[in-house]
Legacy VTK file of the C-alpha trace (Angstrom):
# vtk DataFile Version 3.0
C-alpha trace
ASCII
DATASET POLYDATA
POINTS 114 float
20.732 28.038 -54.195
18.432 29.826 -56.744
18.308 29.016 -59.693
16.907 29.415 -63.286
16.233 27.368 -65.739
17.596 28.577 -68.880
16.968 25.390 -71.223
12.935 26.002 -72.169
11.279 25.765 -75.619
9.441 28.371 -77.010
12.159 31.347 -75.890
13.612 31.813 -73.372
11.789 35.600 -72.053
15.665 37.577 -71.578
14.389 40.469 -69.356
15.995 43.652 -66.978
14.433 41.433 -64.169
16.242 38.251 -64.944
19.174 39.847 -65.657
19.091 41.600 -62.273
18.103 38.839 -60.371
21.355 36.817 -61.807
22.837 40.468 -60.866
22.372 39.658 -57.182
23.314 36.318 -57.446
26.723 38.360 -57.820
26.916 40.220 -55.110
25.858 37.046 -52.794
29.772 36.815 -53.837
30.816 38.745 -51.614
29.645 37.713 -48.850
31.729 35.057 -48.581
34.533 37.511 -48.142
33.821 37.882 -44.749
34.691 34.085 -43.540
38.173 35.071 -44.068
38.218 39.478 -42.756
39.060 42.182 -44.754
42.454 42.854 -46.919
43.000 38.733 -47.495
44.493 36.740 -49.877
41.546 34.083 -51.148
43.543 32.144 -53.270
46.315 32.248 -55.074
49.174 35.340 -55.504
51.627 33.177 -54.647
54.930 34.448 -54.676
57.949 33.022 -56.303
60.971 34.801 -57.111
59.958 38.637 -57.227
56.511 38.039 -58.920
53.609 36.714 -57.141
50.979 34.548 -59.460
46.810 35.830 -60.116
44.741 34.428 -57.639
41.269 36.473 -55.633
41.534 38.583 -53.190
38.421 39.991 -50.810
39.157 43.907 -49.769
36.787 46.505 -48.296
33.200 43.982 -48.677
34.322 42.736 -52.157
35.805 40.276 -53.644
39.015 40.510 -56.332
40.340 38.865 -59.247
43.986 39.970 -58.878
45.921 39.849 -61.803
49.857 39.106 -60.438
53.035 40.353 -61.877
55.729 42.019 -60.262
55.712 41.733 -57.241
54.994 45.553 -55.243
54.877 47.401 -51.734
51.210 48.371 -52.877
48.038 47.238 -54.539
45.869 49.016 -56.825
41.805 47.742 -57.447
41.448 49.035 -61.126
38.106 49.705 -62.823
37.683 48.748 -66.968
34.601 49.578 -68.253
33.154 48.195 -72.150
30.626 50.414 -74.147
27.949 48.115 -76.014
25.669 49.368 -79.039
22.310 49.439 -78.750
19.314 48.752 -80.697
18.954 52.458 -80.720
22.869 52.823 -82.438
24.413 54.381 -79.208
26.700 53.030 -77.455
26.630 53.239 -73.435
29.145 52.177 -70.308
27.506 48.578 -69.141
30.108 46.309 -68.424
31.691 46.925 -65.440
35.056 44.730 -64.852
37.116 45.669 -61.546
40.367 43.822 -60.626
43.430 44.397 -58.249
46.813 44.960 -59.266
50.182 45.625 -58.133
50.583 49.612 -58.600
50.470 52.965 -56.948
48.590 56.054 -57.053
45.554 57.530 -55.351
43.694 54.789 -53.036
46.827 52.607 -52.198
46.868 49.422 -50.000
49.704 48.059 -48.573
50.810 44.889 -49.455
51.907 43.349 -47.017
48.527 44.107 -45.151
46.855 41.197 -47.099
LINES 1 115
114 0 1 2 3 4 5 6 7 8 9 10 11 12 13 14 15 16 17 18 19 20 21 22 23 24 25 26 27 28 29 30 31 32 33 34 35 36 37 38 39 40 41 42 43 44 45 46 47 48 49 50 51 52 53 54 55 56 57 58 59 60 61 62 63 64 65 66 67 68 69 70 71 72 73 74 75 76 77 78 79 80 81 82 83 84 85 86 87 88 89 90 91 92 93 94 95 96 97 98 99 100 101 102 103 104 105 106 107 108 109 110 111 112 113
């Protein structure tokens, strides 16, 4: 396993190159989903009565957090963007949070496919 030792004397040189290496490490986790197959529950998503718990799912080559709730017939991949303030006093959308939850609309996936 690759690693980065941040605990160094003298101030760690945090650069976009280092952050890129961390982003690459995140993307490697998606490969594990291919072991179980597309539209798969990896963990959680337990149904109790009419509710489904939080969990982790694999869809189209990507591992997602699943945000549970009232069980419905379809799920959607949602995306929230967070802007951060840069040194030039401009805010840019740099953090992208993607997750799956119950819902309908364009791109909805049948929950029974999991």
